[in-house]
C-alpha positions in Angstrom: 68.9 -106.0 164.2 69.4 -108.3 167.1 71.7 -106.0 169.1 70.4 -103.3 171.3 72.5 -100.5 172.7 71.9 -98.0 175.4 73.7 -94.8 176.3 77.0 -95.2 178.3 79.2 -92.2 178.2 80.7 -89.4 176.1 84.4 -89.0 176.4 85.9 -85.5 176.5 89.7 -85.2 176.5 91.0 -82.3 178.6 94.3 -80.6 179.3 93.8 -80.0 183.0 91.5 -82.4 184.9 90.8 -80.2 187.9 90.0 -77.1 185.8 87.6 -79.1 183.7 85.9 -80.7 186.6 85.2 -77.3 188.1 83.9 -76.1 184.7 81.5 -79.0 184.3 80.3 -78.4 187.8 79.2 -74.9 186.6 76.9 -76.7 184.1 75.4 -78.9 186.8 77.5 -82.0 186.6 78.8 -83.8 189.6 81.6 -86.4 190.0 80.3 -89.9 189.7 83.6 -91.9 190.0 87.0 -90.2 190.6 88.6 -92.2 187.7 87.8 -94.8 185.1 88.4 -98.1 186.8 88.3 -100.3 183.8 91.1 -98.2 182.2 93.1 -98.1 185.5 92.7 -94.3 185.6 92.2 -92.3 188.8 91.6 -88.6 189.3 94.4 -88.3 191.8 97.4 -89.5 189.9 98.5 -90.6 186.4 98.4 -94.3 185.8 99.1 -96.5 182.7 96.2 -97.8 180.8 96.5 -101.6 180.2 98.0 -102.2 176.7 95.0 -104.2 175.5 92.7 -101.3 176.4 95.1 -98.8 174.8 95.0 -100.8 171.6 91.2 -101.0 171.7 91.0 -97.2 172.0 93.7 -96.5 169.4 96.2 -95.2 172.0 99.9 -96.1 172.0 101.1 -98.8 174.5 102.3 -97.2 177.7 99.8 -94.3 177.6 99.2 -92.8 181.0 96.3 -90.6 182.1 93.9 -89.4 184.7 90.1 -89.2 184.5 86.9 -88.5 186.3 83.4 -89.7 185.3 80.8 -86.9 185.7 77.0 -87.0 185.6 74.1 -84.6 185.3 71.7 -86.9 187.2 71.6 -90.6 188.1 71.0 -91.6 184.5 73.0 -91.9 181.3 75.0 -90.8 179.4 77.8 -89.9 181.8 80.8 -87.8 180.6 84.3 -89.1 181.0 86.8 -86.2 181.4 90.2 -87.7 180.5 93.6 -86.1 180.8 96.2 -87.7 178.5 99.8 -86.6 177.9 100.1 -83.1 176.5 102.1 -84.2 173.4 99.2 -86.3 172.1 96.6 -83.6 172.2 95.3 -81.5 169.3 92.7 -78.7 169.1 89.0 -79.9 169.5 86.8 -80.1 166.5 84.8 -77.2 165.3 81.1 -77.2 164.2 82.2 -77.4 160.6 84.4 -80.5 161.1 83.4 -84.2 160.7 82.8 -86.3 163.7 81.3 -85.5 167.1 81.7 -81.8 167.4 79.6 -80.8 170.4 77.3 -82.1 173.1 73.9 -80.6 173.8 72.3 -79.8 177.2 68.7 -78.8 177.6 67.7 -75.7 179.6 64.3 -74.7 180.8 65.5 -71.0 180.9 68.3 -70.5 178.5 68.5 -66.7 179.0 68.9 -67.1 182.7 71.4 -69.9 182.4 73.4 -67.8 179.9 73.6 -64.8 182.2 74.6 -66.9 185.2 77.3 -68.8 183.2 78.6 -65.7 181.5 79.0 -63.9 184.8 80.9 -66.9 186.1 83.4 -66.6 183.3 82.1 -69.1 180.8 83.0 -68.2 177.1 80.1 -68.2 174.6 80.2 -68.0 170.8 77.1 -65.7 170.9 74.3 -64.9 173.3 71.2 -67.1 173.0 69.5 -66.8 169.6 66.1 -67.9 168.3 66.3 -70.7 165.7 64.1 -71.4 162.7 60.4 -70.6 163.4 61.5 -70.1 167.0 61.3 -73.8 167.6 64.2 -73.4 170.0 66.7 -70.9 171.4 70.4 -71.9 171.3 73.7 -70.7 172.7 77.1 -72.5 172.4 79.8 -72.2 175.1 83.3 -73.6 175.2 84.9 -75.6 178.0 88.4 -74.7 179.1 89.9 -76.6 176.2 87.5 -75.3 173.5 85.1 -78.2 173.4 81.8 -76.9 172.2 78.7 -77.3 174.4 75.3 -76.4 172.9 72.8 -75.1 175.4 69.2 -75.4 174.0 65.8 -74.4 175.1 63.2 -76.3 173.1 59.6 -75.2 172.5 57.9 -78.5 171.7 54.4 -76.9 171.5 55.6 -75.2 168.2 56.8 -78.5 166.7 53.4 -79.8 165.5 54.0 -79.4 161.8 57.4 -81.1 162.0 56.3 -84.2 163.9 55.2 -87.3 162.0 
């Protein structure tokens, strides 16, 4: 393959941009750009996406929105929190659906992160649980719109038999 790709961003559509920004800050994200300049979106006010970009993204002409690019560190991928008109939104996918259903963040101390986030009002499906052969511990939380976020503590020292 002659093409090479690198991580850019993961888009998460949200119903309330300010509420979602505050939620993702709880997970350690910080604002990178208060908008998505190439879509003509800002965080401050709704603006119309250019029709050519709307077509490329499968959105109707005249779509307006607001957005904020968030980051965990200085690297990639970033997350784009995007608020679109309420009448175009549906429920987020669940783990049993097709397509991208969750993002995963790594934690060095999942039990501590879980307790801190739970006490801060973050909703979880379950407390952290040990996975197969205790190769990792996992907990899944929901953002304010129900998007699933997997929090994972990996124990690579136990992965020997699975690595090739």
